[in-house]
C-alpha positions as CSV (number, residue, x, y, z in Angstrom):
1,X,50.3,73.6,82.9
2,X,54.2,74.5,83.6
3,X,55.8,74.6,86.8
4,X,56.9,78.2,86.0
5,X,52.9,79.2,86.4
6,X,52.8,77.0,89.5
7,X,55.8,79.5,90.7
8,X,53.3,82.5,89.7
9,X,50.9,81.3,91.3
10,X,52.6,80.7,94.7
11,X,53.9,83.7,94.5
12,X,50.9,86.0,94.1
13,X,49.0,83.9,96.4
14,X,51.4,84.8,99.3
15,X,52.5,88.7,98.1
16,X,48.7,89.3,97.5
17,X,49.6,91.8,94.7
18,X,50.9,90.9,90.9
19,X,53.7,93.3,91.2
20,X,55.4,92.4,94.3
21,X,55.0,88.7,92.9
22,X,56.4,89.7,89.5
23,X,59.6,91.4,91.0
24,X,59.8,88.2,93.4
25,X,59.6,86.1,90.5
26,X,62.3,88.3,88.1
27,X,59.6,88.8,85.6
28,X,57.7,91.6,84.5
29,X,53.9,92.3,85.7
30,X,52.2,91.8,82.6
31,X,54.4,88.6,82.0
32,X,53.3,87.0,85.2
33,X,49.4,88.1,84.6
34,X,49.5,86.7,81.0
35,X,50.6,83.6,82.1
36,X,48.1,83.2,85.3
37,X,45.2,84.3,82.7
38,X,46.4,81.5,80.4
39,X,46.2,78.9,83.5
40,X,42.8,80.2,84.5
41,X,41.6,80.0,80.7
42,X,42.8,76.4,80.8
43,X,41.5,75.3,84.2
44,X,38.2,77.2,83.4
45,X,38.2,78.8,87.0
46,X,39.4,82.4,88.5
47,X,42.5,81.5,90.6
48,X,42.6,85.2,91.9
49,X,39.7,88.1,93.0
50,X,41.6,91.1,91.5
51,X,40.9,94.4,92.9
52,X,42.8,98.2,92.8
53,X,44.5,97.5,96.0
54,X,44.8,93.7,96.8
55,X,44.5,90.5,95.0
56,X,43.1,87.4,97.1
57,X,43.0,83.9,96.0
58,X,39.5,82.5,95.2
59,X,38.8,79.1,97.0
60,X,40.3,77.2,93.7
61,X,43.1,79.5,93.7
62,X,44.0,78.7,97.1
63,X,43.4,74.9,96.9
64,X,45.2,75.0,93.6
65,X,48.2,77.2,95.2
66,X,48.4,74.5,97.9
67,X,49.2,71.6,95.1
68,X,51.6,74.6,93.7
69,X,53.7,74.3,96.5
70,X,53.7,70.8,96.5
71,X,55.0,70.5,93.3
72,X,57.4,73.2,93.9
73,X,59.3,71.4,96.1
74,X,59.3,68.1,95.1
75,X,61.2,70.0,91.5
76,X,63.2,71.4,94.1
77,X,63.9,68.5,96.2
78,X,65.2,66.5,92.8
79,X,67.1,69.1,92.2
80,X,68.9,68.7,95.6
81,X,69.3,64.8,94.9
82,X,71.0,65.5,91.6
83,X,73.4,67.7,93.3
84,X,74.1,66.1,95.9
85,X,75.0,62.9,94.1
86,X,77.5,65.3,92.0
87,X,78.9,66.7,95.3
88,X,78.1,70.4,93.9
89,X,78.8,73.5,95.6
90,X,77.2,75.7,93.7
91,X,73.6,76.8,93.4
92,X,71.1,78.5,95.9
93,X,71.0,77.9,99.5
94,X,68.4,79.3,102.0
95,X,69.6,80.1,105.6
96,X,67.3,81.6,108.6
97,X,69.4,82.8,111.5
98,X,68.3,84.5,114.9
99,X,68.5,88.2,114.6
100,X,70.8,88.2,117.8
101,X,73.2,86.2,115.8
102,X,73.1,87.6,112.2
103,X,75.1,91.2,112.8
104,X,77.5,89.9,114.7
105,X,78.4,86.4,112.4
106,X,77.6,87.0,109.3
107,X,80.5,89.5,108.4
108,X,82.9,87.6,109.9
109,X,82.4,84.3,107.0
110,X,80.0,85.6,104.3
111,X,82.5,87.8,102.6
112,X,85.3,84.7,102.7
113,X,83.0,82.0,101.3
114,X,81.4,84.3,98.3
115,X,85.3,84.7,97.6
116,X,86.4,81.1,97.9
117,X,83.0,79.6,96.3
118,X,81.4,82.6,94.2
119,X,78.8,80.1,92.6
120,X,77.3,79.7,96.1
121,X,73.8,82.1,96.3
122,X,73.2,82.2,100.3
123,X,70.3,83.9,100.7
124,X,69.6,84.6,104.5
125,X,66.4,85.7,106.8
126,X,66.3,86.9,110.1
127,X,64.2,84.9,112.1
128,X,62.5,83.9,115.3
129,X,63.5,80.3,116.3
130,X,59.7,79.1,116.3
131,X,59.9,80.7,112.5
132,X,63.4,78.8,111.7
133,X,61.8,75.3,113.2
134,X,58.6,75.8,111.3
135,X,60.5,76.9,107.9
136,X,62.7,74.0,108.1
137,X,59.8,71.7,108.6
138,X,57.9,73.1,105.7
139,X,61.2,73.1,103.6
140,X,61.0,76.7,103.6
141,X,64.7,77.7,104.2
142,X,67.6,74.8,103.8
143,X,69.2,75.3,107.5
144,X,69.1,77.7,110.1
145,X,71.5,79.1,112.9
146,X,70.2,78.8,116.3
147,X,70.8,78.4,119.8
148,X,70.3,74.9,121.3
149,X,67.1,74.9,123.7
150,X,64.6,72.6,124.1
151,X,62.1,71.4,121.5
152,X,64.6,70.8,118.6
153,X,64.7,67.1,119.1
154,X,62.8,66.6,115.9
155,X,65.8,68.6,114.2
156,X,69.2,67.5,113.1
157,X,71.8,69.7,114.8
158,X,75.6,70.2,114.7
159,X,77.3,72.6,117.6
160,X,78.9,75.8,115.4
161,X,80.3,77.6,119.3
162,X,79.7,78.5,122.5
163,X,79.2,82.1,123.3
164,X,78.9,84.1,126.4
165,X,76.3,86.8,127.4
166,X,77.8,90.2,127.9
167,X,76.5,92.7,130.2
168,X,76.5,96.4,128.7
169,X,76.5,99.0,131.7
170,X,75.9,102.6,131.5
171,X,78.7,104.5,133.1
172,X,75.6,106.1,135.5
173,X,74.6,102.9,137.0
174,X,75.7,101.2,140.1
175,X,77.1,98.5,138.9
176,X,79.7,100.3,136.2
177,X,82.2,100.2,138.9
178,X,82.2,96.4,139.3
179,X,84.5,94.1,137.0
180,X,82.1,91.3,136.7
181,X,78.2,91.3,136.7
182,X,76.1,89.0,139.2
183,X,72.9,88.0,137.9
184,X,71.6,88.8,141.9
185,X,72.7,92.4,141.2
186,X,70.7,93.0,138.3
187,X,67.0,92.4,140.2
188,X,66.8,96.4,141.1
189,X,68.2,97.8,138.2
190,X,67.2,99.4,134.7
191,X,67.3,96.8,132.6
192,X,66.3,96.6,128.4
193,X,65.6,93.4,127.5
194,X,64.1,91.9,123.9
195,X,60.6,91.5,123.4
196,X,59.4,87.6,124.3
197,X,59.9,84.9,121.9
198,X,63.7,85.8,121.8
199,X,65.8,83.1,123.1
200,X,68.4,85.5,124.0
201,X,66.0,87.3,126.4
202,X,64.4,84.3,127.6
203,X,67.7,82.8,128.4
204,X,68.7,85.9,130.3
205,X,65.6,86.0,132.2
206,X,66.0,82.2,133.2
207,X,69.4,82.3,134.2
208,X,69.2,85.9,136.3
209,X,65.8,84.7,137.8
210,X,64.4,87.8,136.2
211,X,61.1,86.7,135.9
212,X,59.3,89.4,137.3
213,X,60.9,91.6,134.8
214,X,58.3,91.4,132.0
215,X,55.4,93.6,134.9
216,X,58.4,95.8,135.8
217,X,57.7,99.5,134.4
218,X,61.9,99.7,134.6
219,X,61.7,97.2,131.5
220,X,61.1,98.1,128.0
221,X,60.4,94.9,125.6
222,X,60.7,96.5,122.5
223,X,63.7,96.9,120.1
224,X,66.9,95.7,119.5
225,X,70.1,94.8,120.5
226,X,71.6,97.9,118.9
227,X,68.9,100.4,120.2
228,X,69.4,99.3,123.8
229,X,73.2,99.5,123.2
230,X,72.6,103.3,122.2
231,X,70.2,104.0,125.5
232,X,72.9,102.3,128.1
233,X,75.6,104.7,126.0
234,X,73.4,107.7,126.9
235,X,73.9,106.7,130.2
236,X,70.3,105.0,131.0
237,X,70.4,101.4,132.4
238,X,71.9,98.0,131.2
239,X,71.4,95.8,128.5
240,X,72.8,92.2,127.2
241,X,74.9,91.6,124.2
242,X,76.4,88.8,122.7
243,X,80.4,87.5,122.9
244,X,80.9,88.5,119.3
245,X,79.3,91.6,119.5
246,X,82.5,92.7,121.8
247,X,84.8,92.8,118.2
248,X,82.7,95.3,116.7
249,X,82.7,97.8,119.8
250,X,84.9,100.9,119.6
251,X,87.3,101.3,122.8
252,X,84.5,103.7,124.2
253,X,82.3,101.2,123.7
254,X,84.1,98.2,125.0
255,X,84.6,100.3,128.8
256,X,80.5,99.4,129.1
257,X,81.1,96.2,128.6
258,X,81.2,93.6,131.9
259,X,81.4,89.8,131.6
260,X,79.5,87.8,133.8
261,X,81.2,86.2,137.5
262,X,81.2,82.5,137.9
263,X,79.5,80.3,136.6
264,X,79.5,82.5,133.1
265,X,76.4,82.0,131.5
266,X,76.9,80.8,127.3
267,X,74.4,80.0,124.6
268,X,75.4,77.1,122.6
269,X,74.4,78.2,118.8
270,X,73.9,75.1,116.3
271,X,72.9,74.7,112.5
272,X,69.9,73.4,112.1
273,X,68.6,71.0,109.6
274,X,65.7,68.9,108.4
275,X,66.2,65.0,109.2
276,X,65.5,64.6,105.1
277,X,67.6,67.3,104.3
278,X,70.0,66.3,101.3
279,X,72.6,69.1,100.4
280,X,75.3,68.0,102.9
281,X,78.0,68.9,100.5
282,X,77.2,72.2,100.5
283,X,76.3,72.4,104.1
284,X,79.8,71.0,105.3
285,X,81.2,74.0,103.4
286,X,78.9,76.5,104.8
287,X,79.6,75.1,108.6
288,X,83.2,75.0,107.8
289,X,83.6,78.6,106.7
290,X,81.7,79.5,109.7
291,X,83.7,77.9,112.4
292,X,87.1,78.7,110.5
293,X,86.3,82.7,111.1
294,X,85.6,81.7,115.1
295,X,88.2,82.9,117.9
296,X,89.3,79.7,118.9
297,X,88.3,79.7,122.4
298,X,84.7,79.8,121.4
299,X,84.5,76.4,119.9
300,X,84.6,74.4,123.2
301,X,83.3,75.6,126.7
302,X,85.1,75.5,129.6
303,X,84.9,74.6,133.6
304,X,83.9,78.5,134.1
305,X,81.4,78.3,131.7
306,X,77.2,77.2,132.1
307,X,75.1,76.5,129.0
308,X,71.6,78.0,129.5
C-alpha cells in the first residue's frame, strides 16, 4: 500500500472515470488501473464497480477513499511544515478566488509573480464564497481571495484592497446623462444581476434596497459580468462592474461607466486562510505581489466610501 495508490483511489472516486483520473494524476490509464488493481488484490476487496460509462466506488471503496484522503492530507501537512521551517518560496500553492475578482486581479500580479519567483506553482480555481470557505476548512485549497462578509469569523483574513462598485449604463437608459448614480434611481431600471450566491450581487441588492429585484421580470439572474456588459453595450439596461475592471475598458466602454453618489459603496477584498495554515512565507510573497500591483488609492478607504 503506497501513497501513490491512495492518490489514484481518491482521484477515481472524485472523477468517477479512470481516464480522467489518470490525466489528473499525470499517468497513463493502464498504469493507474494496474496500481488500483494491485491494491484491490492486496486488500482482498473491490474498490470500484466498473462499467463502460462510469465508475462507482463500492462501500469499501468509499471508506478506503476517505482514509486515503486523510493520509494524503497528513503527507501534505508534513511537507508544509518542512517547507515553512526552511522558509521555502517554491512549490504548489492552491488559491481559490471569486469569479467577480479573478479576471480583473489575476492579470495584474500573476505574470510578475512568476517572473520574480519562478519556483511557485500557483494553482487557481474560481469559486463562490461558500465554496472557498468549505475548501479552506477541508484543506482542499491553501488560501482564498474573497470579500469580507459576515460568517468568516472561523478564518483568518488580511485586507488586500477596497474596491468601488461601478454602474455600467446603456446609452438608452434615462440615467446615461447622470455623472453619478444614486441607489434609489435603480429601482425601476432594467438591471442585469448575477445569480444568488454571488456576494457581488447580494451586496448590491442590500445597498440599493433591491430586495424585490429577484421577482421582477426586468431582471435576469443568470450569466456573468462580461455577458451583462455586452447586453448593456447593445443598448439594454444597467449592470455593475468592479472598480478594477475599469482599466480593461476601451474608451467607448468607459463612456458607459458611472460611479455611485455619496456614500460610495465599496467591498473589502481579503485573503482568507484557515487558522492552522502553515505556509506563511509563501503567502506573504503572493500577498505582497497583489498589494504591490493595486492602485495606491484602493489600499485604504476614504471618508466618502461605505463598506457593504
